[in-house]
C-alpha positions in Angstrom: 64.2 191.3 130.6 60.1 192.0 130.2 58.4 193.0 133.3 55.3 194.4 134.0 55.3 197.5 136.4 52.8 197.4 139.3 50.5 200.0 137.3 50.3 197.0 134.8 52.6 198.7 132.2 55.2 196.4 130.5 58.6 197.8 130.4 60.4 197.7 127.0 57.1 198.7 125.4 56.7 201.4 123.1 53.7 203.4 125.2 51.5 204.9 124.1 48.2 206.5 125.1 44.9 205.2 124.0 41.9 207.5 125.6 39.8 203.6 125.0 39.4 202.3 127.6 37.5 202.0 130.8 37.8 200.2 134.8 37.6 196.3 134.5 34.8 194.8 137.0 36.5 194.0 140.2 35.2 192.5 143.9 35.4 195.2 146.2 38.7 194.3 147.9 40.0 192.4 144.7 42.0 193.1 141.6 40.6 192.8 138.5 40.5 189.6 137.0 42.7 189.2 134.0 42.6 185.1 133.6 42.8 185.4 128.9 44.4 186.4 126.4 42.8 187.2 122.8 44.8 186.9 119.9 43.9 189.4 117.1 45.3 190.3 113.9 45.1 194.1 112.1 46.2 196.0 109.2 45.8 199.4 107.9 45.0 200.3 105.6 43.9 196.5 105.1 47.0 194.0 104.3 49.6 196.9 104.4 51.9 197.1 107.5 54.5 199.5 109.0 52.1 202.8 108.8 50.8 204.9 111.5 46.7 204.0 110.8 46.7 201.2 113.8 47.8 203.8 116.6 46.1 206.9 115.3 42.5 204.0 115.3 43.5 203.3 118.9 44.4 207.0 119.7 41.0 208.6 118.0 43.5 210.1 115.1 42.4 208.1 112.2 42.1 210.8 108.8 39.1 209.8 107.2 40.3 211.5 104.1 44.2 209.3 104.0 42.7 206.0 102.7 38.8 205.3 101.9 38.8 202.5 104.5 39.4 204.9 106.8 36.3 206.8 106.1 34.2 203.6 107.2 36.3 203.1 110.7 37.6 206.5 111.5 34.8 207.1 114.7 35.6 203.9 116.1 36.4 203.8 119.6 38.6 200.7 119.5 42.0 200.0 121.5 44.0 196.6 122.3 46.9 196.0 125.2 49.4 195.3 123.2 50.5 195.7 119.4 53.2 193.2 118.1 54.1 195.0 115.2 55.9 193.2 111.8 59.8 193.6 113.1 58.4 192.0 116.2 58.0 195.2 118.0 55.9 196.0 120.9 53.4 199.0 121.5 51.7 199.5 124.8 48.4 201.1 124.5 46.5 200.8 128.0 47.8 199.6 131.3 46.9 195.3 131.4 45.0 196.8 135.0 42.3 198.5 132.4 40.1 197.4 130.0 40.7 197.8 126.8 37.9 197.7 123.9 39.1 195.5 121.9 36.6 192.4 122.2 33.4 194.0 121.3 30.6 191.3 121.8 31.8 188.6 122.9 31.5 185.2 124.9 33.9 182.4 126.1 32.7 179.3 127.8 29.2 180.8 128.5 30.7 184.2 130.1 30.5 187.2 128.0 31.8 190.5 128.0 35.5 189.3 127.1 37.1 192.3 127.7 35.9 192.4 131.4 39.1 189.3 132.3 41.7 190.1 129.4 44.4 191.2 127.6 44.4 191.8 124.3 47.4 191.5 121.8 47.1 193.1 118.1 49.4 191.1 116.2 50.2 193.4 113.0 48.9 191.1 110.3 46.1 189.8 108.3 43.8 186.8 107.4 45.9 186.1 104.1 49.8 186.3 104.9 51.6 184.6 107.5 53.0 186.1 110.5 57.1 187.0 111.0 59.1 184.8 113.0 59.7 188.2 115.2 56.5 188.6 116.2 56.3 184.8 117.5 59.4 185.8 119.3 58.3 188.9 120.9 54.5 187.0 121.2 56.3 184.6 123.1 57.9 186.8 125.8 54.8 188.5 126.2 52.9 186.0 126.9 55.2 184.6 129.3 55.5 187.9 131.5 51.8 187.7 131.3 51.2 184.0 133.1 53.8 185.0 135.6 51.9 187.9 136.2 48.1 187.4 136.4 46.1 183.8 136.3 45.7 183.6 132.9 44.1 180.0 131.8 42.7 180.7 128.2 44.8 181.7 125.3 42.2 182.8 122.3 41.6 184.0 118.9 39.2 187.2 118.4 37.6 184.2 116.1 36.8 181.9 119.0 35.0 184.1 121.5 33.5 186.4 118.4 32.3 183.4 116.3 30.7 184.5 112.6 31.7 187.6 113.7 35.4 187.9 113.5 37.7 185.3 111.3 41.6 186.8 113.2 43.9 186.2 114.2 43.3 184.5 110.9 44.2 180.8 109.5 48.0 181.8 108.8 48.3 181.8 112.9 50.2 179.0 113.8 49.0 178.1 117.2 51.9 175.8 117.6 54.4 178.9 117.9 53.2 179.7 121.3 
């Protein structure tokens, strides 16, 4: 059974530490607010699955000479809390209690800086293909435990909080499955 420990890490997730995070803002006596889940898609190289590109991007070890696209993005300092691989495998890069750098310039219901109060979940995929059943199974379990642990009020796509700038999780993401 999945559970989140007091440090914000999920058991049974592969832990890969990203340096791309910082402290969430929070009131002096309160825990940080975690009230939203943002769902993304990612594939590196684009539209290719199963390699180490995503992990390397989130850990600042992406080799710009390995693929032409990497030369454009290798200096980006980005991360997410979670990655769900095509086979349903779960990787955690940042504690839920910390602010991962996944949403960028964003706004939800008039509130900016969505990284401050959200958990980012990357689905290994693209805007051009369906996601795998194993991914939805893992996502459902992850959402369930996040909602049991934190006061999650909204589950949105990156495109919802950065319209015009982002398109993920894309047209093939089946919202009804979560």
